[in-house]
N, C-alpha and C positions, 0 to 999 in steps of 0.2 A: 384615645386619641385627642377626645374634645379639651382635655387637660392640656396635652403634650403641645396642642397650638395655643391655647387662650392664654399660658404661662410664659410661651415664648417671645425675649425681647429681641429688637434690634440687634443690638450690641451683644454681640455672642460670649462676647469675654464674661458676663454675667448670667450666661445661662444654668449653671449651678445652682444659682441662687433659688432653690425651687419654693414657691409658695405653699404652704400647709393648704389652701383649698383657692379657687377663683372663683370669686362672686361676679358673671356677668349679669350686670344690671341692665333690666328692661325701661327703667322712667327714675325720676326721682324717688316715690316713695323707697325703691331696691335700694338706692343710694341711703337715703334716711337707716333704714334698717342695719343695712351695714356698720356706718356710721355707729350708731347707739350698741350694736353688740360688739363692737371693738373695743370703743369705749367701757362699756360695763365690766369685759371680761382683761381687759388690759392688753390683749393682742393686738402686736404690731402689725399696722398696712401701711400699702402703698396705694396710689391710684395712678392708673394706667387710660390715657385715651388711644394714643398712637404706638406706645411703648418704644419712641425714638431716643430714651433720653441717652446721651452719650455716655454717662458716669455712672446708667445700671439705678438710677435711683425711683423708678418706675417699675421695679421688682421689690421680690421681701421675703425673708422664710417665712411671714404671718401670712396675712389675709390680703392678697390683690382683689381691690375693687377696681374691676375694669366697666369703664362705661361705654367700651368700642362698640357696643350692639345698640346705643342710642344715636344712630345717624341720620336721622330725618335733618332735612334740609327745606325751608319755605320760603319762595322769593315773595315778595310784596313789588311790585313792580311800580302799583299808583304811591309807595308811601317811599319806596327809593331804599328798601330797607331788604336784609336777607336774615333770617333766623336758624342758626344750627343746632341742634341738641349737643351735649357736651362728647359726644362720641364721635363727630364728623371727623373729618382727614380732608386735605386738600382736596383729592379727588371727588370725594360726595360733595364738595361747593363746587367744582369746574362742573361735574355732570348737571347740578342744579342750575347752572347758570349757563353753561353755552349757548343757549337757544336765546338769548338775550345779549345785548352791548354795552355790558355792566359786568364788572368784578369786586372784590373787593383785595387789599395788597394782601398777597401771600408768597408763602414760600414753595419752590418749584418741587420738592419732593411729594408725591403723590399721597404715601401713608403716612403722612407727619399728622398727627392730631390739631385741629384748628384751634383748639382750647391752649394748651400746651403753647403752642407756638406764640398766640397771643397774650396769653401772663407775662412771658417773657420779651417782648417786645414784638418781635414778629418782622422777620426779616426777608425780604425778597427784592426779585430785578425791579417790582414797580415800586419801591420805598422811596427811591430819588425823586421821582414824580409826586406820587400821591400819599406818601408817609409809611409809617408801620401799621400793621395790623391791627395795634392796639390803639393806634391812633383813630380809626374809622370805627371802634367797637361804640356803641352806644346804650346798650343796656345788658348785664349779665345775672342769671340765676346763678344759683348753689346753693349747696347742702353745709353748714355751718358746724363746727366744732360739738355743740351742743343738740345737733340733730334737726335744728330746724331750718327751713327754706325762706331764702331772703332775695329779692330784687333788687339790684345795684344800679345804678346809673348817677350824672353828675348830678341831680337832684334828690335822690333816695339813696339813704349810707353813703355820701360821697368821698370821706375819708376810705372806705373801702375798694369805692370804685377807685379812686386814687391808685391805691395801692395795687391793683389786680391790673393795672396798665403798666406791665415792667416789674412788677414785684415778685414775678416767677412761678412756675407751677408747682401745685402741695403744699402750698404753706397758709393757704386762710381756708380753705375748705374745697367741696368735689362740687366741679363744673358742670350744671344741668343745661344750661343754653344761653345761647352766646346772639347778639343782635348787633347787624355792622350796618353802617349806612354805603350804599353803592356807590361807584362812582363809574361814570362812562369811558370806555372802553374806545378809542381810535384802532386805523390800522397801524403797523409799526414796523420797524425796518428789523431785523435780528441778523447778527453777525456772529461768525467762527472763524478765528484767524490762529493759523500755527506756525511757528516760525521755525524755519533749520536752526540746528545748534548752533548757538554763539549770541554775543553782544546779549546776554541775557539782563545785566546791570542798566544797560542802556535803555534797554527796551521797557522793562518793568518801571523805569521812571520816565520814559516817554507816556506811557500808558496812564501813571496817576496823575500827571498833569493836563493830558487830554482828559482825563474826568472830572478833573478839578476846573477845567477852563468851559464844561457843560455840565453843571450838576444836575441841572434838573430835566434835561433832555437825552441824558445820556445815563447808561447803566452797565457795569463793568463786573467781570470776573475774571481777573487774570492770576494766569499762577505758571511755576515753574512744574515742569515734571520729567522724570527719566526714560532714556528711551531703552534703556535694558534692565534686567535685574543685575546684583552684584553691589559689592562696597565699592567706598570712594570713589564716585562717578567722577570724571572730569568734567570740564564747559561743555566740550565737543560732544557730550552725552547727555546734557540738559537742552529740553527747549523751552519756549515759552508761548504758551496758550493764553488766549483772551475770548472771552464769551458773552454778549452782552444784547443790548435793545436799544436802540434808538428813537425817539418821539419824533419822526420827519422822514423823508427821502431816502433812496439809495443815493443820490448823486452828493447829496448833502453830508451824509454820513461820510463815504470817501472821502471827501474833502478833508473832514473834521480830524481822521484818522493819518493823514499824511505824514504827519511827524513819524509815528511809527511803521507805514508801508514803506519810506522811502529807507527810512533807518537801516533795515534787513530783510530782504526779500521772504514772506511767507511762501510755507510750500503749501498750504491751506489756505484760501480767500473763500469763504461762502458768506456771502451776503443776499438776505432776502426779504421782499416788503411783503407782508401779509395780514391778512385778520387776526386780532389778538389772540383766538382761541387756538387757532393752528400754531402761532410761534409760543404760546403756555405750552403746547404740548411738543414741540421742538426741542426745549429746555428742559423736561421734563427729567429727573436722575432720583435712583433710590441709593446713591452714593453720598456717605458709607453707609457698609452693611457688611455684615460676617465679622471678624476680628477686628479691632480696629481701637485705636486711640487718638486723641487730638489733645491740642492746645491751642489758644486764640488769647492776642491782644487788640486792643482800639489803635488807631491811626488819627492824631487829629489831623494834621495837616498831609503829610507825606513820609515814607520812608525815605531818609536821606540816600544820596549815593554811598557814604560811607556804612550805613545801615544797610544796605542791600549786597555791598561785599561781605561784610560780615554773614547774612546771610548765606550765601553762594559759598564762603569759605564753610560752614556749618552742612551745607547741603553734601560738600567736597567729603566729611567725615562720615556718610552713613555706613554703619557697619553691615551691611549687607542683610539678604535672606533671599527666599526662593521668587520672591515676588519683585517687580518693577513699580518703583511708587509713584503714584499718580496725581498726589495731593500735598508734595513737602514744601509749597507755599502757596496760598492762596489768597488772594486780596480783593474782598468784596467791598463796593462800593456802597456807601453809606450816609451819605451826606445830602445836597439837594434838601429837597422839602422837608427831612425828616430834622434838619435844621431850624424849621420855623417854630416850633415848639417850645419854650423854656425847659431849661434841665430840671426845674422842682414841680412844671405842671400836671406829671405824671411822674410815676415810678419809676421810669426808663430815664436813667442820667446822664447818658451818654449823647447827646444832642449834639455836642460840638466837632465830631468826628467826622472823618472824611472816608474813611477805610476801617473794613476788621481784617486783622492778619492772620490766617490760622494755617497751623499746621498739622499735616493728617499722615498716620501710617496704618498699612495694615499688613496682614500677614495671614496667608494659607495654613493650613493645620500640617503641613509640611515642615513649616519649623520647628526645629527644637525649642524650648523650653528657654535655653542658655543664650540663643539665637533672639529668641523677643526679647527676654530680658535685656539684652544689648541695645536692641532697636528702641525700646520705651526707655531705657535712661538715657540714650542718644536725645530723643526727644524732647525729654525734660531738662536735658542741660543747653540743648539749642532753643527753647525758649527761654529758659532765663536768663542766658545771656543776649539775646534778642532784646529783652524788656528796657533796655537803656536808651534804646533808640525808639522806643514806641510810647504811646499814652499810658498811664496807670490805670487803665479798666481794661474788663473782659466781658463777654458775653454771656449772660446766664442760662441762655439757649444751646451753648456748647460746653455745656459744664467740665471742669476739670476733677475729676474725684479726689487727689492728694493736691491739688494746689492749696496754699496753705492760709492766704491772708483772703479767699475765696471772698468774702463778705462785702470787704471794701472795693475790692475789683467787680464785682456785679453790680453794686447800689450806689458806691460813691457816696455823695453827700446826701443823699434820701434814704440811706440805712437809719440814721436817727428814727426819720418818720413811719419805716415801715416796722421797726422796733413796736413803735407805741401804737401802732395799728393793729399788731399781730399780741399784745397785750389785751386789747379791747376787746378781739374777737375769737382769739384761741390764747385765754390765761391761762391753760394748762397744757398748752403746748400737745395737743393731741395729733396734729399734724406735723411730726417730726421726719427727718431724715438727715444724714449727715451733713448737707449746706442748707439746711432748713434755715427760716429766719429765727433770730433767738429772742428769748422774751426778757 
């Protein structure tokens, strides 16, 4: 029973990749023993903190090194920092911080590992205001490929520290500890808007421009979803939704949202002002979970009307299944404060983007393999055709297993330096997986 629980990934598509064993590490010494044993025996391995890797890279037929039990979080209010062990997740961090008026930039899924999230950049609703998770990172401890333990920061092993802030999880070592700079959090306004079907292109364009006009005080996640299961949905069966937070009062937000509110009457208009931690809890979600697949691409300025029309045409080609699709087109705001840092200052290269477009599908076990194959083929073609309207970059924390030009898409102009750092700290490429940084 313990093995079954410990090996199970978030994406059940990869549940059959059963490890020969799961090493549940209690401390850094356990991690060292695992790395040295795997190195000496030539046993393949994978690292897991939260198990949320979309492409299944946190599981393996070899040894699964799990740091999930290393979940202690220590708050140092006097110095304005918080230190989390390598297996701590978003919920562990929230539990430790919620009695204080401070936080770190982080995602909204409670079971996502803090380490992997930070290593890939770290998007969350706070990003437009306070930057990415990796921008708040001030120190990290890890076990390297030779089994040694190292502490890294801007002054200690600076090249490694540069690479760890956006260079992706599983490439350079096993994270055992992360220390972040804390940020004060005010009261906020949270909003959830759902429109009746219709005028999807105009609404998605308006929501992008509202976000762009208020890049630091607003953070949105807009999307198109189906109202019912079935193939080839018409615009009358697709609705636009927008969830987000605003650093200001309700009346100001309503005024800001007027271009979308007057364009098409919402069927849901839920706007509330409240404490940061209460609002954070209302934003939490475990989606996606179960059987799913995703694609994503960055948007430098906005998706044009032509691009949105093309997006809507592709959604109209959905081949069908037994589940209504909730996330056929999601647009996450990732501009504002994220753009303050130069693209080469950390390994995260996508500093000039305003949004991430994600296309996600899910299916129940009721769908036949032929139906699932049709759905996943549709997703690949949809993503490939949309790329002409988007920026040539993708988010490494939303990895795509069969994406051919993943290296340049994830790391852009920072790839060459990442390869140099990889050669220095892992010359034998002990840490390797299908989309691991090459040497």
